All heavy atoms as TSV, in Angstrom:
chain	resi	resn	atom	element	x	y	z
A	1	MET	N	N	46.364	14.061	48.397
A	1	MET	CA	C	46.067	15.466	48.403
A	1	MET	C	C	46.279	15.887	49.813
A	1	MET	O	O	46.160	15.092	50.781
A	1	MET	CB	C	44.522	15.549	48.177
A	1	MET	CG	C	44.119	15.318	46.695
A	1	MET	SD	S	42.349	15.725	46.480
A	1	MET	CE	C	42.205	14.643	45.047
A	2	SER	N	N	46.325	17.119	49.943
A	2	SER	CA	C	46.388	17.808	51.306
A	2	SER	C	C	45.084	18.425	51.677
A	2	SER	O	O	44.559	19.159	50.800
A	2	SER	CB	C	47.456	19.023	51.324
A	2	SER	OG	O	48.850	18.406	51.383
A	3	LEU	N	N	44.644	18.238	52.846
A	3	LEU	CA	C	43.364	18.703	53.272
A	3	LEU	C	C	43.468	19.243	54.600
A	3	LEU	O	O	44.412	18.866	55.417
A	3	LEU	CB	C	42.327	17.413	53.460
A	3	LEU	CG	C	42.156	16.593	52.236
A	3	LEU	CD1	C	41.300	15.421	52.599
A	3	LEU	CD2	C	41.471	17.353	51.043
A	4	PHE	N	N	42.559	20.291	54.940
A	4	PHE	CA	C	42.538	20.770	56.287
A	4	PHE	C	C	41.137	20.430	56.739
A	4	PHE	O	O	40.105	20.722	56.054
A	4	PHE	CB	C	42.744	22.280	56.341
A	4	PHE	CG	C	44.340	22.599	56.054
A	4	PHE	CD1	C	44.648	22.881	54.884
A	4	PHE	CD2	C	45.240	22.725	57.160
A	4	PHE	CE1	C	46.097	23.171	54.593
A	4	PHE	CE2	C	46.441	23.012	57.099
A	4	PHE	CZ	C	46.933	23.253	55.798
A	5	ALA	N	N	40.874	20.234	58.072
A	5	ALA	CA	C	39.581	19.948	58.655
A	5	ALA	C	C	39.091	21.244	59.076
A	5	ALA	O	O	37.803	21.358	59.375
A	5	ALA	CB	C	39.619	18.917	59.677
A	6	ASP	N	N	39.849	22.213	59.495
A	6	ASP	CA	C	39.556	23.519	59.990
A	6	ASP	C	C	39.771	24.625	59.092
A	6	ASP	O	O	40.983	24.902	58.674
A	6	ASP	CB	C	40.144	23.678	61.323
A	6	ASP	CG	C	39.730	24.968	62.043
A	6	ASP	OD1	O	39.147	25.890	61.534
A	6	ASP	OD2	O	40.060	24.943	63.331
A	7	ILE	N	N	38.767	25.419	58.649
A	7	ILE	CA	C	39.098	26.448	57.777
A	7	ILE	C	C	39.998	27.599	58.266
A	7	ILE	O	O	40.800	28.305	57.525
A	7	ILE	CB	C	37.822	27.188	57.199
A	7	ILE	CG1	C	37.946	27.918	55.868
A	7	ILE	CG2	C	37.044	27.956	58.289
A	7	ILE	CD1	C	36.875	28.254	55.140
A	8	GLU	N	N	40.058	27.780	59.550
A	8	GLU	CA	C	41.023	28.683	60.138
A	8	GLU	C	C	42.437	28.294	59.937
A	8	GLU	O	O	43.301	29.220	59.708
A	8	GLU	CB	C	40.770	28.777	61.667
A	8	GLU	CG	C	39.395	29.492	61.907
A	8	GLU	CD	C	39.394	30.859	61.326
A	8	GLU	OE1	O	40.325	31.632	61.301
A	8	GLU	OE2	O	38.237	31.369	60.911
A	9	ASP	N	N	42.600	26.950	59.924
A	9	ASP	CA	C	44.010	26.492	59.430
A	9	ASP	C	C	44.392	26.818	58.079
A	9	ASP	O	O	45.540	27.192	57.709
A	9	ASP	CB	C	44.203	25.061	59.834
A	9	ASP	CG	C	44.341	24.736	61.265
A	9	ASP	OD1	O	44.522	25.553	61.997
A	9	ASP	OD2	O	44.318	23.477	61.538
A	10	VAL	N	N	43.433	26.771	57.160
A	10	VAL	CA	C	43.624	27.075	55.754
A	10	VAL	C	C	43.987	28.553	55.664
A	10	VAL	O	O	44.907	28.984	54.951
A	10	VAL	CB	C	42.374	26.835	55.040
A	10	VAL	CG1	C	42.621	27.297	53.457
A	10	VAL	CG2	C	42.076	25.324	54.968
A	11	ARG	N	N	43.166	29.481	56.318
A	11	ARG	CA	C	43.444	30.889	56.282
A	11	ARG	C	C	44.891	31.110	56.854
A	11	ARG	O	O	45.636	32.052	56.370
A	11	ARG	CB	C	42.377	31.536	57.107
A	11	ARG	CG	C	41.077	31.488	56.486
A	11	ARG	CD	C	39.990	32.178	57.290
A	11	ARG	NE	N	38.619	32.030	56.785
A	11	ARG	CZ	C	37.672	31.730	57.514
A	11	ARG	NH1	N	37.659	31.602	58.804
A	11	ARG	NH2	N	36.427	31.696	56.866
A	12	ALA	N	N	45.320	30.491	57.945
A	12	ALA	CA	C	46.610	30.676	58.561
A	12	ALA	C	C	47.645	30.314	57.660
A	12	ALA	O	O	48.747	30.908	57.574
A	12	ALA	CB	C	46.748	29.931	59.915
A	13	ALA	N	N	47.386	29.250	56.923
A	13	ALA	CA	C	48.393	28.681	55.978
A	13	ALA	C	C	48.813	29.650	54.901
A	13	ALA	O	O	49.912	29.615	54.342
A	13	ALA	CB	C	48.009	27.251	55.400
A	14	THR	N	N	47.957	30.542	54.612
A	14	THR	CA	C	48.253	31.520	53.471
A	14	THR	C	C	49.435	32.507	53.891
A	14	THR	O	O	50.210	32.988	53.081
A	14	THR	CB	C	47.068	32.402	53.207
A	14	THR	OG1	O	46.719	33.166	54.301
A	14	THR	CG2	C	45.989	31.541	52.549
A	15	ARG	N	N	49.773	32.568	55.163
A	15	ARG	CA	C	50.873	33.322	55.673
A	15	ARG	C	C	52.115	32.754	55.447
A	15	ARG	O	O	53.132	33.295	55.269
A	15	ARG	CB	C	50.735	33.684	57.187
A	15	ARG	CG	C	49.564	34.540	57.485
A	15	ARG	CD	C	49.622	35.094	58.930
A	15	ARG	NE	N	49.446	34.031	60.007
A	15	ARG	CZ	C	48.240	33.607	60.599
A	15	ARG	NH1	N	47.168	34.034	60.136
A	15	ARG	NH2	N	48.335	32.656	61.356
A	16	PHE	N	N	52.162	31.303	55.357
A	16	PHE	CA	C	53.394	30.605	55.307
A	16	PHE	C	C	53.417	29.970	53.857
A	16	PHE	O	O	54.616	29.613	53.391
A	16	PHE	CB	C	53.406	29.395	56.202
A	16	PHE	CG	C	53.306	29.790	57.676
A	16	PHE	CD1	C	52.044	29.659	58.343
A	16	PHE	CD2	C	54.494	30.304	58.257
A	16	PHE	CE1	C	52.049	30.090	59.588
A	16	PHE	CE2	C	54.318	30.815	59.540
A	16	PHE	CZ	C	53.130	30.603	60.330
A	17	THR	N	N	52.418	29.856	53.068
A	17	THR	CA	C	52.364	29.202	51.739
A	17	THR	C	C	51.765	30.127	50.808
A	17	THR	O	O	50.588	30.179	50.549
A	17	THR	CB	C	51.542	27.851	51.818
A	17	THR	OG1	O	52.050	27.233	52.980
A	17	THR	CG2	C	51.791	26.978	50.648
A	18	PRO	N	N	52.485	30.943	50.093
A	18	PRO	CA	C	52.010	31.942	49.271
A	18	PRO	C	C	51.046	31.581	48.222
A	18	PRO	O	O	50.077	32.207	47.717
A	18	PRO	CB	C	53.292	32.641	48.664
A	18	PRO	CG	C	54.293	32.451	49.734
A	18	PRO	CD	C	53.983	31.031	50.201
A	19	TRP	N	N	51.306	30.234	47.658
A	19	TRP	CA	C	50.497	29.826	46.623
A	19	TRP	C	C	49.088	29.467	46.924
A	19	TRP	O	O	48.189	29.325	46.065
A	19	TRP	CB	C	51.102	28.659	45.808
A	19	TRP	CG	C	51.426	27.401	46.590
A	19	TRP	CD1	C	52.541	27.070	47.288
A	19	TRP	CD2	C	50.466	26.391	46.731
A	19	TRP	NE1	N	52.317	25.808	47.852
A	19	TRP	CE2	C	51.077	25.396	47.587
A	19	TRP	CE3	C	49.116	26.085	46.375
A	19	TRP	CZ2	C	50.380	24.191	47.963
A	19	TRP	CZ3	C	48.511	25.011	46.764
A	19	TRP	CH2	C	49.147	24.065	47.567
A	20	PHE	N	N	48.766	29.589	48.262
A	20	PHE	CA	C	47.403	29.301	48.712
A	20	PHE	C	C	46.590	30.522	48.387
A	20	PHE	O	O	45.398	30.471	48.233
A	20	PHE	CB	C	47.301	29.098	50.097
A	20	PHE	CG	C	47.403	27.702	50.746
A	20	PHE	CD1	C	48.107	26.661	49.936
A	20	PHE	CD2	C	46.990	27.313	51.974
A	20	PHE	CE1	C	48.133	25.411	50.472
A	20	PHE	CE2	C	47.096	26.025	52.447
A	20	PHE	CZ	C	47.663	25.076	51.647
A	21	ARG	N	N	47.103	31.733	48.421
A	21	ARG	CA	C	46.457	32.921	48.207
A	21	ARG	C	C	45.770	32.968	46.933
A	21	ARG	O	O	46.346	32.649	45.901
A	21	ARG	CB	C	47.385	34.006	48.344
A	21	ARG	CG	C	48.127	34.098	49.779
A	21	ARG	CD	C	49.155	35.204	49.846
A	21	ARG	NE	N	50.003	35.011	51.084
A	21	ARG	CZ	C	51.300	35.204	51.164
A	21	ARG	NH1	N	51.884	35.870	50.015
A	21	ARG	NH2	N	51.952	34.897	52.204
A	22	GLY	N	N	44.547	33.450	46.916
A	22	GLY	CA	C	43.669	33.574	45.695
A	22	GLY	C	C	43.043	32.325	45.314
A	22	GLY	O	O	42.307	32.170	44.326
A	23	LYS	N	N	43.223	31.170	46.078
A	23	LYS	CA	C	42.806	29.864	45.785
A	23	LYS	C	C	41.315	29.804	46.210
A	23	LYS	O	O	40.934	30.406	47.276
A	23	LYS	CB	C	43.560	28.654	46.298
A	23	LYS	CG	C	44.916	28.713	45.861
A	23	LYS	CD	C	45.133	28.388	44.358
A	23	LYS	CE	C	46.436	28.143	43.918
A	23	LYS	NZ	N	46.730	28.253	42.589
A	24	SER	N	N	40.438	28.843	45.792
A	24	SER	CA	C	39.236	28.574	46.173
A	24	SER	C	C	39.367	27.441	47.324
A	24	SER	O	O	40.068	26.690	47.195
A	24	SER	CB	C	38.236	28.130	45.135
A	24	SER	OG	O	38.048	29.119	44.195
A	25	VAL	N	N	38.478	27.491	48.363
A	25	VAL	CA	C	38.408	26.504	49.276
A	25	VAL	C	C	36.988	25.848	49.245
A	25	VAL	O	O	35.980	26.503	49.156
A	25	VAL	CB	C	38.435	27.278	50.771
A	25	VAL	CG1	C	38.284	26.183	51.842
A	25	VAL	CG2	C	39.810	28.032	50.903
A	26	ALA	N	N	37.077	24.543	49.167
A	26	ALA	CA	C	35.905	23.691	48.981
A	26	ALA	C	C	35.645	22.872	50.078
A	26	ALA	O	O	36.561	22.424	50.744
A	26	ALA	CB	C	36.013	22.944	47.606
A	27	GLU	N	N	34.449	22.674	50.496
A	27	GLU	CA	C	34.031	21.655	51.492
A	27	GLU	C	C	33.662	20.380	50.742
A	27	GLU	O	O	32.840	20.337	49.871
A	27	GLU	CB	C	32.952	22.282	52.316
A	27	GLU	CG	C	32.434	21.319	53.450
A	27	GLU	CD	C	31.339	21.895	54.196
A	27	GLU	OE1	O	31.442	23.203	54.677
A	27	GLU	OE2	O	30.260	21.249	54.506
A	28	ILE	N	N	34.253	19.325	51.246
A	28	ILE	CA	C	33.966	17.957	50.729
A	28	ILE	C	C	33.733	17.040	51.804
A	28	ILE	O	O	33.968	17.239	52.971
A	28	ILE	CB	C	35.102	17.393	49.852
A	28	ILE	CG1	C	36.346	17.144	50.632
A	28	ILE	CG2	C	35.484	18.278	48.671
A	28	ILE	CD1	C	37.496	16.377	50.089
A	29	THR	N	N	33.030	15.876	51.481
A	29	THR	CA	C	32.780	14.829	52.404
A	29	THR	C	C	33.475	13.487	51.904
A	29	THR	O	O	33.386	13.239	50.792
A	29	THR	CB	C	31.322	14.540	52.514
A	29	THR	OG1	O	30.498	15.705	52.996
A	29	THR	CG2	C	31.077	13.259	53.568
A	30	ILE	N	N	34.259	13.075	52.808
A	30	ILE	CA	C	35.026	11.885	52.529
A	30	ILE	C	C	34.407	10.613	53.067
A	30	ILE	O	O	34.238	10.523	54.325
A	30	ILE	CB	C	36.435	11.949	52.995
A	30	ILE	CG1	C	37.135	13.125	52.248
A	30	ILE	CG2	C	37.314	10.664	52.739
A	30	ILE	CD1	C	38.608	13.491	52.851
A	31	GLY	N	N	34.023	9.612	52.332
A	31	GLY	CA	C	33.507	8.343	52.783
A	31	GLY	C	C	34.563	7.325	53.078
A	31	GLY	O	O	35.694	7.381	52.718
A	32	ALA	N	N	34.098	6.233	53.757
A	32	ALA	CA	C	35.038	5.293	54.190
A	32	ALA	C	C	35.802	4.465	53.116
A	32	ALA	O	O	36.869	3.963	53.201
A	32	ALA	CB	C	34.356	4.198	55.067
A	33	LEU	N	N	35.071	4.466	51.886
A	33	LEU	CA	C	35.571	3.785	50.763
A	33	LEU	C	C	36.362	4.672	49.723
A	33	LEU	O	O	36.791	4.239	48.701
A	33	LEU	CB	C	34.478	3.056	50.059
A	33	LEU	CG	C	33.673	1.992	50.791
A	33	LEU	CD1	C	32.614	1.439	50.014
A	33	LEU	CD2	C	34.605	0.888	51.372
A	34	ASP	N	N	36.497	6.022	50.154
A	34	ASP	CA	C	37.127	6.934	49.219
A	34	ASP	C	C	38.684	6.990	49.327
A	34	ASP	O	O	39.287	7.852	48.702
A	34	ASP	CB	C	36.639	8.318	49.545
A	34	ASP	CG	C	35.075	8.422	49.204
A	34	ASP	OD1	O	34.662	7.667	48.331
A	34	ASP	OD2	O	34.423	9.341	49.712
A	35	GLY	N	N	39.233	6.114	50.047
A	35	GLY	CA	C	40.723	6.049	50.122
A	35	GLY	C	C	41.244	6.063	51.570
A	35	GLY	O	O	40.471	5.830	52.466
A	36	SER	N	N	42.515	6.494	51.706
A	36	SER	CA	C	43.131	6.553	52.975
A	36	SER	C	C	43.446	7.909	53.401
A	36	SER	O	O	43.933	8.747	52.666
A	36	SER	CB	C	44.491	5.664	53.028
A	36	SER	OG	O	44.231	4.370	52.701
A	37	LEU	N	N	43.096	8.162	54.705
A	37	LEU	CA	C	43.155	9.576	55.297
A	37	LEU	C	C	44.163	9.388	56.510
A	37	LEU	O	O	44.059	8.519	57.430
A	37	LEU	CB	C	41.888	10.115	55.729
A	37	LEU	CG	C	41.867	11.453	56.046
A	37	LEU	CD1	C	42.059	12.502	54.859
A	37	LEU	CD2	C	40.403	11.883	56.662
A	38	ARG	N	N	45.176	10.255	56.543
A	38	ARG	CA	C	46.147	10.226	57.669
A	38	ARG	C	C	46.367	11.719	58.318
A	38	ARG	O	O	46.616	12.640	57.504
A	38	ARG	CB	C	47.579	9.746	57.266
A	38	ARG	CG	C	48.504	9.750	58.369
A	38	ARG	CD	C	49.895	9.370	57.886
A	38	ARG	NE	N	50.330	10.590	57.184
A	38	ARG	CZ	C	51.599	10.706	56.680
A	38	ARG	NH1	N	52.551	9.844	56.987
A	38	ARG	NH2	N	51.980	11.831	56.015
A	39	HIS	N	N	46.053	11.797	59.572
A	39	HIS	CA	C	46.324	13.088	60.176
A	39	HIS	C	C	47.731	13.394	60.285
A	39	HIS	O	O	48.561	12.564	60.664
A	39	HIS	CB	C	45.716	13.032	61.718
A	39	HIS	CG	C	45.704	14.250	62.303
A	39	HIS	ND1	N	46.061	14.375	63.716
A	39	HIS	CD2	C	45.520	15.524	62.006
A	39	HIS	CE1	C	46.067	15.606	64.152
A	39	HIS	NE2	N	45.706	16.351	63.078
A	40	SER	N	N	48.020	14.587	59.688
A	40	SER	CA	C	49.428	14.937	59.574
A	40	SER	C	C	49.620	16.367	59.837
A	40	SER	O	O	49.763	17.187	58.938
A	40	SER	CB	C	50.043	14.677	58.121
A	40	SER	OG	O	49.140	15.121	57.180
A	41	PRO	N	N	49.538	16.738	61.077
A	41	PRO	CA	C	49.694	18.103	61.454
A	41	PRO	C	C	51.003	18.753	61.022
A	41	PRO	O	O	51.997	18.127	60.896
A	41	PRO	CB	C	49.651	18.180	63.097
A	41	PRO	CG	C	49.262	16.774	63.428
A	41	PRO	CD	C	49.536	15.910	62.364
A	42	THR	N	N	50.864	20.106	60.643
A	42	THR	CA	C	52.060	20.818	60.172
A	42	THR	C	C	52.108	22.132	60.927
A	42	THR	O	O	51.182	22.480	61.664
A	42	THR	CB	C	51.870	21.123	58.581
A	42	THR	OG1	O	50.895	22.081	58.501
A	42	THR	CG2	C	51.625	19.968	57.849
A	43	PRO	N	N	53.248	22.816	60.745
A	43	PRO	CA	C	53.388	24.113	61.468
A	43	PRO	C	C	52.236	25.065	60.889
A	43	PRO	O	O	51.842	25.982	61.586
A	43	PRO	CB	C	54.629	24.608	61.081
A	43	PRO	CG	C	55.477	23.437	60.791
A	43	PRO	CD	C	54.661	22.430	60.206
A	44	GLN	N	N	51.711	24.780	59.695
A	44	GLN	CA	C	50.651	25.700	59.164
A	44	GLN	C	C	49.320	25.293	59.581
A	44	GLN	O	O	48.441	26.165	59.461
A	44	GLN	CB	C	50.746	25.493	57.612
A	44	GLN	CG	C	51.959	26.238	57.020
A	44	GLN	CD	C	53.134	25.314	57.050
A	44	GLN	OE1	O	53.117	24.099	57.205
A	44	GLN	NE2	N	54.432	25.907	57.015
A	45	GLY	N	N	49.117	24.143	60.146
A	45	GLY	CA	C	47.809	23.820	60.633
A	45	GLY	C	C	47.732	22.348	61.303
A	45	GLY	O	O	48.167	21.437	60.767
A	46	GLU	N	N	47.116	22.438	62.471
A	46	GLU	CA	C	47.036	21.155	63.284
A	46	GLU	C	C	45.953	20.271	62.701
A	46	GLU	O	O	46.071	19.055	62.825
A	46	GLU	CB	C	46.533	21.515	64.708
A	46	GLU	CG	C	46.384	20.384	65.696
A	46	GLU	CD	C	47.614	19.742	65.959
A	46	GLU	OE1	O	48.781	20.374	65.955
A	46	GLU	OE2	O	47.639	18.666	66.228
A	47	SER	N	N	45.056	20.793	61.861
A	47	SER	CA	C	44.058	19.949	61.305
A	47	SER	C	C	44.355	19.446	59.864
A	47	SER	O	O	43.528	18.829	59.173
A	47	SER	CB	C	42.744	20.800	61.181
A	47	SER	OG	O	42.839	21.760	60.213
A	48	HIS	N	N	45.631	19.546	59.480
A	48	HIS	CA	C	46.078	19.029	58.137
A	48	HIS	C	C	45.998	17.502	58.095
A	48	HIS	O	O	46.363	16.918	59.088
A	48	HIS	CB	C	47.586	19.465	57.923
A	48	HIS	CG	C	48.073	19.083	56.559
A	48	HIS	ND1	N	48.787	17.883	56.318
A	48	HIS	CD2	C	47.866	19.605	55.317
A	48	HIS	CE1	C	49.035	17.812	55.180
A	48	HIS	NE2	N	48.460	18.844	54.495
A	49	HIS	N	N	45.611	17.065	57.025
A	49	HIS	CA	C	45.563	15.588	56.650
A	49	HIS	C	C	46.127	15.321	55.388
A	49	HIS	O	O	46.000	16.121	54.382
A	49	HIS	CB	C	44.087	15.068	56.711
A	49	HIS	CG	C	43.599	15.047	58.112
A	49	HIS	ND1	N	43.106	16.186	58.736
A	49	HIS	CD2	C	43.172	14.009	58.844
A	49	HIS	CE1	C	42.574	15.796	59.930
A	49	HIS	NE2	N	42.695	14.603	60.001
A	50	ASP	N	N	46.647	14.153	55.100
A	50	ASP	CA	C	47.030	13.523	53.802
A	50	ASP	C	C	46.029	12.664	53.278
A	50	ASP	O	O	45.565	11.860	54.201
A	50	ASP	CB	C	48.358	12.970	53.852
A	50	ASP	CG	C	49.540	14.025	53.996
A	50	ASP	OD1	O	49.603	15.027	53.370
A	50	ASP	OD2	O	50.399	13.677	54.965
A	51	TRP	N	N	45.558	12.733	52.072
A	51	TRP	CA	C	44.507	11.824	51.631
A	51	TRP	C	C	45.092	11.200	50.293
A	51	TRP	O	O	45.347	11.879	49.337
A	51	TRP	CB	C	43.265	12.612	51.446
A	51	TRP	CG	C	42.085	11.804	50.935
A	51	TRP	CD1	C	41.786	10.515	50.994
A	51	TRP	CD2	C	40.998	12.354	50.041
A	51	TRP	NE1	N	40.687	10.183	50.417
A	51	TRP	CE2	C	40.176	11.287	49.805
A	51	TRP	CE3	C	40.771	13.600	49.612
A	51	TRP	CZ2	C	38.990	11.502	49.042
A	51	TRP	CZ3	C	39.631	13.873	48.810
A	51	TRP	CH2	C	38.756	12.660	48.600
A	52	TRP	N	N	45.017	9.765	50.309
A	52	TRP	CA	C	45.294	8.954	49.110
A	52	TRP	C	C	44.014	8.478	48.582
A	52	TRP	O	O	43.380	7.667	49.319
A	52	TRP	CB	C	46.296	7.931	49.406
A	52	TRP	CG	C	47.620	8.441	49.787
A	52	TRP	CD1	C	48.681	8.625	49.027
A	52	TRP	CD2	C	48.098	8.740	51.119
A	52	TRP	NE1	N	49.732	9.039	49.729
A	52	TRP	CE2	C	49.446	9.193	50.998
A	52	TRP	CE3	C	47.490	8.710	52.296
A	52	TRP	CZ2	C	50.102	9.605	52.160
A	52	TRP	CZ3	C	48.186	9.195	53.511
A	52	TRP	CH2	C	49.599	9.556	53.289
A	53	THR	N	N	43.555	9.041	47.507
A	53	THR	CA	C	42.198	8.658	47.046
A	53	THR	C	C	42.182	7.347	46.465
A	53	THR	O	O	43.165	6.694	45.997
A	53	THR	CB	C	41.741	9.734	45.918
A	53	THR	OG1	O	42.698	9.725	44.834
A	53	THR	CG2	C	41.616	11.026	46.363
A	54	LYS	N	N	41.014	6.727	46.459
A	54	LYS	CA	C	40.796	5.368	45.898
A	54	LYS	C	C	39.469	5.575	45.056
A	54	LYS	O	O	38.394	5.799	45.585
A	54	LYS	CB	C	40.596	4.296	46.907
A	54	LYS	CG	C	40.470	2.851	46.408
A	54	LYS	CD	C	40.371	1.895	47.519
A	54	LYS	CE	C	40.297	0.537	46.957
A	54	LYS	NZ	N	40.053	-0.452	48.028
A	55	PRO	N	N	39.516	5.346	43.729
A	55	PRO	CA	C	40.638	5.054	42.970
A	55	PRO	C	C	41.628	6.266	42.991
A	55	PRO	O	O	41.289	7.403	43.369
A	55	PRO	CB	C	40.150	4.780	41.526
A	55	PRO	CG	C	38.789	5.461	41.500
A	55	PRO	CD	C	38.298	5.545	42.982
A	56	TYR	N	N	42.804	6.221	42.440
A	56	TYR	CA	C	43.779	7.237	42.504
A	56	TYR	C	C	43.393	8.400	41.813
A	56	TYR	O	O	43.932	9.566	42.058
A	56	TYR	CB	C	45.183	6.777	41.903
A	56	TYR	CG	C	45.222	6.655	40.428
A	56	TYR	CD1	C	45.658	7.736	39.644
A	56	TYR	CD2	C	44.803	5.507	39.683
A	56	TYR	CE1	C	45.710	7.675	38.244
A	56	TYR	CE2	C	44.764	5.521	38.436
A	56	TYR	CZ	C	45.183	6.604	37.600
A	56	TYR	OH	O	45.202	6.496	36.303
A	57	ASP	N	N	42.476	8.502	40.903
A	57	ASP	CA	C	42.109	9.566	40.129
A	57	ASP	C	C	40.677	10.141	40.476
A	57	ASP	O	O	40.014	10.895	39.829
A	57	ASP	CB	C	42.134	9.290	38.643
A	57	ASP	CG	C	41.162	8.204	38.174
A	57	ASP	OD1	O	40.775	7.488	39.039
A	57	ASP	OD2	O	41.085	7.989	36.965
A	58	PHE	N	N	40.243	9.702	41.699
A	58	PHE	CA	C	38.929	10.039	42.280
A	58	PHE	C	C	38.896	11.593	42.497
A	58	PHE	O	O	39.913	12.147	43.045
A	58	PHE	CB	C	38.769	9.335	43.566
A	58	PHE	CG	C	37.546	9.812	44.325
A	58	PHE	CD1	C	36.318	9.535	43.706
A	58	PHE	CD2	C	37.615	10.487	45.542
A	58	PHE	CE1	C	35.118	9.851	44.469
A	58	PHE	CE2	C	36.435	10.954	46.186
A	58	PHE	CZ	C	35.215	10.641	45.652
A	59	LEU	N	N	37.977	12.381	42.041
A	59	LEU	CA	C	37.763	13.685	42.210
A	59	LEU	C	C	36.435	13.932	42.950
A	59	LEU	O	O	35.369	13.638	42.472
A	59	LEU	CB	C	37.673	14.463	40.893
A	59	LEU	CG	C	38.992	14.432	40.070
A	59	LEU	CD1	C	38.733	15.105	38.786
A	59	LEU	CD2	C	40.083	15.145	40.876
A	60	PRO	N	N	36.552	14.254	44.251
A	60	PRO	CA	C	35.239	14.514	45.003
A	60	PRO	C	C	34.542	15.759	44.586
A	60	PRO	O	O	35.052	16.684	44.038
A	60	PRO	CB	C	35.841	14.783	46.415
A	60	PRO	CG	C	37.147	15.361	46.240
A	60	PRO	CD	C	37.710	14.756	44.992
A	61	GLN	N	N	33.136	15.658	44.843
A	61	GLN	CA	C	32.354	16.811	44.689
A	61	GLN	C	C	32.439	17.697	45.847
A	61	GLN	O	O	32.499	17.167	46.949
A	61	GLN	CB	C	30.778	16.244	44.480
A	61	GLN	CG	C	30.647	15.470	43.215
A	61	GLN	CD	C	30.857	16.241	41.938
A	61	GLN	OE1	O	30.293	17.404	41.705
A	61	GLN	NE2	N	31.688	15.696	41.070
A	62	GLY	N	N	32.449	18.976	45.552
A	62	GLY	CA	C	32.605	19.949	46.675
A	62	GLY	C	C	31.822	21.167	46.365
A	62	GLY	O	O	31.275	21.345	45.317
A	63	VAL	N	N	31.752	21.985	47.373
A	63	VAL	CA	C	31.047	23.237	47.349
A	63	VAL	C	C	32.072	24.314	47.799
A	63	VAL	O	O	32.679	24.168	48.879
A	63	VAL	CB	C	29.854	23.299	48.363
A	63	VAL	CG1	C	29.237	24.572	48.305
A	63	VAL	CG2	C	28.805	22.203	48.028
A	64	ILE	N	N	32.248	25.332	46.884
A	64	ILE	CA	C	33.150	26.440	47.186
A	64	ILE	C	C	32.659	27.152	48.360
A	64	ILE	O	O	31.453	27.608	48.347
A	64	ILE	CB	C	33.451	27.394	45.962
A	64	ILE	CG1	C	33.941	26.444	44.789
A	64	ILE	CG2	C	34.189	28.442	46.348
A	64	ILE	CD1	C	35.257	25.891	45.027
A	65	VAL	N	N	33.403	27.326	49.358
A	65	VAL	CA	C	32.929	28.068	50.606
A	65	VAL	C	C	33.680	29.370	50.808
A	65	VAL	O	O	33.169	30.203	51.573
A	65	VAL	CB	C	33.086	27.228	51.921
A	65	VAL	CG1	C	32.131	25.990	51.844
A	65	VAL	CG2	C	34.414	26.723	52.108
A	66	GLU	N	N	34.761	29.583	50.052
A	66	GLU	CA	C	35.524	30.839	50.337
A	66	GLU	C	C	36.595	30.912	49.256
A	66	GLU	O	O	37.180	29.866	48.779
A	66	GLU	CB	C	36.277	30.846	51.691
A	66	GLU	CG	C	36.893	32.047	52.081
A	66	GLU	CD	C	37.471	32.098	53.502
A	66	GLU	OE1	O	36.777	31.455	54.297
A	66	GLU	OE2	O	38.381	32.732	53.744
A	67	VAL	N	N	37.066	32.100	48.875
A	67	VAL	CA	C	38.183	32.314	48.022
A	67	VAL	C	C	39.080	33.084	48.949
A	67	VAL	O	O	38.839	34.209	49.484
A	67	VAL	CB	C	37.738	33.125	46.715
A	67	VAL	CG1	C	39.029	33.493	45.975
A	67	VAL	CG2	C	36.778	32.430	45.882
A	68	LEU	N	N	40.258	32.564	49.102
A	68	LEU	CA	C	41.359	33.121	49.925
A	68	LEU	C	C	41.873	34.408	49.332
A	68	LEU	O	O	41.975	34.603	48.098
A	68	LEU	CB	C	42.494	32.195	50.163
A	68	LEU	CG	C	42.100	30.902	50.814
A	68	LEU	CD1	C	43.209	29.775	50.820
A	68	LEU	CD2	C	41.558	31.087	52.215
A	69	GLU	N	N	41.997	35.441	50.139
A	69	GLU	CA	C	42.500	36.762	49.697
A	69	GLU	C	C	43.829	36.703	49.202
A	69	GLU	O	O	44.731	36.123	49.721
A	69	GLU	CB	C	42.359	37.699	50.860
A	69	GLU	CG	C	41.036	38.047	51.282
A	69	GLU	CD	C	40.983	39.244	52.358
A	69	GLU	OE1	O	41.914	40.026	52.309
A	69	GLU	OE2	O	40.239	39.092	53.209
A	70	GLU	N	N	44.079	37.462	48.088
A	70	GLU	CA	C	45.426	37.547	47.602
A	70	GLU	C	C	45.992	38.787	48.346
A	70	GLU	O	O	45.388	39.723	48.651
A	70	GLU	CB	C	45.366	37.877	46.038
A	70	GLU	CG	C	44.937	36.658	45.243
A	70	GLU	CD	C	45.333	36.772	43.860
A	70	GLU	OE1	O	46.455	37.106	43.541
A	70	GLU	OE2	O	44.467	36.429	42.976
A	71	VAL	N	N	47.362	38.691	48.607
A	71	VAL	CA	C	48.006	39.697	49.269
A	71	VAL	C	C	48.746	40.486	48.208
A	71	VAL	O	O	49.550	39.949	47.397
A	71	VAL	CB	C	49.077	39.174	50.295
A	71	VAL	CG1	C	49.862	40.196	50.964
A	71	VAL	CG2	C	48.222	38.299	51.365
A	72	ALA	N	N	48.612	41.837	48.229
A	72	ALA	CA	C	49.303	42.604	47.177
A	72	ALA	C	C	50.778	42.877	47.537
A	72	ALA	O	O	51.158	42.838	48.544
A	72	ALA	CB	C	48.526	44.015	47.107
């Protein structure tokens, strides 16, 4: 999965990645046993991470914090 640690990076990514627009943003907590996390900055966001969940079909519980604006 692709994750961002900073919501400002998520908002900025909508300028470069149109399919982000209109999506919900959830806040989750990742524990030490939830898989592997690698910091992988991108031009769209310095706080980007790749996450390989353990088990592979793990779905974290989250809280929706924002719905990204759709651009007309």
